[in-house]
C-alpha positions as CSV (number, residue, x, y, z in Angstrom):
1,M,145.3,172.0,210.6
2,E,149.0,169.8,209.5
3,I,146.9,166.8,209.3
4,T,145.2,169.0,206.2
5,V,148.4,169.8,204.9
6,L,149.9,167.2,204.8
7,L,147.5,165.2,203.0
8,L,147.1,167.3,200.8
9,I,151.0,166.1,199.8
10,W,150.2,162.8,200.1
11,K,147.3,162.8,197.0
12,K,149.5,165.0,195.0
13,L,152.7,162.9,195.9
14,T,150.5,160.4,194.2
15,K,148.7,161.2,191.4
16,Q,152.7,161.9,190.4
17,V,153.8,158.2,191.1
18,I,150.7,156.9,189.1
19,H,151.4,159.6,186.2
20,L,155.2,158.3,185.9
21,K,154.3,154.3,186.3
22,N,152.3,154.9,182.8
23,I,155.0,157.3,181.5
24,K,157.3,154.4,181.6
25,N,154.9,151.9,180.0
26,M,154.0,154.2,176.9
27,K,155.9,153.8,174.3
28,N,157.7,155.5,171.1
29,I,156.2,155.4,167.2
30,Y,159.4,155.3,164.9
31,Y,158.7,155.9,160.9
32,V,160.2,155.2,158.0
33,I,160.4,157.8,156.0
34,N,161.3,158.4,152.3
35,T,164.5,160.8,152.3
36,I,162.1,162.9,149.2
37,D,159.4,163.6,151.6
38,K,162.2,165.0,153.8
39,D,160.7,168.6,153.7
40,K,157.0,167.6,154.8
41,V,157.6,166.5,157.3
42,D,156.8,168.8,160.2
43,F,159.6,168.7,163.1
44,V,158.2,170.5,165.9
45,E,156.1,167.3,166.2
46,I,158.5,164.9,166.5
47,V,161.4,164.2,168.5
48,Q,164.2,164.4,166.0
49,N,165.1,167.2,163.7
50,P,166.9,167.8,160.9
51,N,169.8,167.6,162.0
52,T,169.4,164.5,163.7
53,I,167.8,161.9,162.0
54,R,168.7,158.8,161.5
55,Y,169.8,158.4,157.6
56,S,170.2,154.1,155.8
57,L,173.1,154.0,154.0
58,D,172.5,154.5,150.9
59,M,170.5,157.7,152.1
60,S,167.3,157.1,150.6
61,K,165.3,156.9,153.8
62,F,165.4,158.2,157.6
63,I,163.8,157.3,160.6
64,I,161.8,159.3,162.9
65,K,159.5,158.8,166.0
66,T,156.8,160.2,168.6
67,P,157.8,161.3,171.4
68,V,156.8,159.2,174.6
69,G,153.2,158.5,174.9
70,V,152.1,159.8,171.7
71,E,149.8,157.3,170.4
72,S,148.1,158.9,167.2
73,D,150.1,159.3,163.8
74,P,152.0,162.4,163.9
75,S,149.7,165.6,161.3
76,F,152.4,165.1,158.2
77,V,150.9,161.2,158.1
78,S,147.6,161.4,159.5
79,N,147.0,163.6,156.9
80,G,148.3,162.1,154.1
81,N,150.7,164.1,152.8
82,V,154.1,161.2,153.8
83,T,153.2,158.0,153.0
84,P,155.9,156.1,155.4
85,V,157.4,153.3,154.4
86,G,156.9,151.7,157.3
87,T,155.4,152.1,161.0
88,Y,157.2,150.4,164.3
89,T,158.4,149.9,168.0
90,H,161.4,150.1,169.8
91,S,162.2,146.2,169.0
92,E,161.4,146.3,166.1
93,I,163.1,149.4,164.4
94,L,166.0,147.7,166.3
95,V,166.2,144.8,164.0
96,L,165.8,147.3,161.0
97,L,168.6,149.3,162.8
98,D,170.7,145.8,162.4
99,G,170.8,144.5,158.8
100,N,172.8,145.6,156.5
101,E,170.1,148.8,154.9
102,W,171.4,150.3,157.8
103,S,173.9,148.5,159.5
104,L,178.0,148.0,157.7
105,T,178.3,144.6,158.1
106,E,182.1,143.0,158.7
107,E,183.4,140.4,156.4
108,V,184.5,137.0,158.7
109,I,188.1,136.3,156.7
């Protein structure tokens, strides 16, 4: 009886470890959206809320990201209500954020 219980526990733990490994390989998808389309974004489908989104320096665009593991576009993108300026991976969005449209640059004297 104890061996059966231990085997069941082992199976469950093995499934959880496999699930965690799969999650580790999943990534967010980032979208740059024009600020005029903010009211069309369904914030239930993304990680941020309206108060936590990152805006470009001129406030003309903002960035949203999907939850980890979501591989399809949010419905407001797939149904055509919002057309992203661009779609990016994590490493790509970091490069974009380092640019002068998103970050202040210091002048070297």
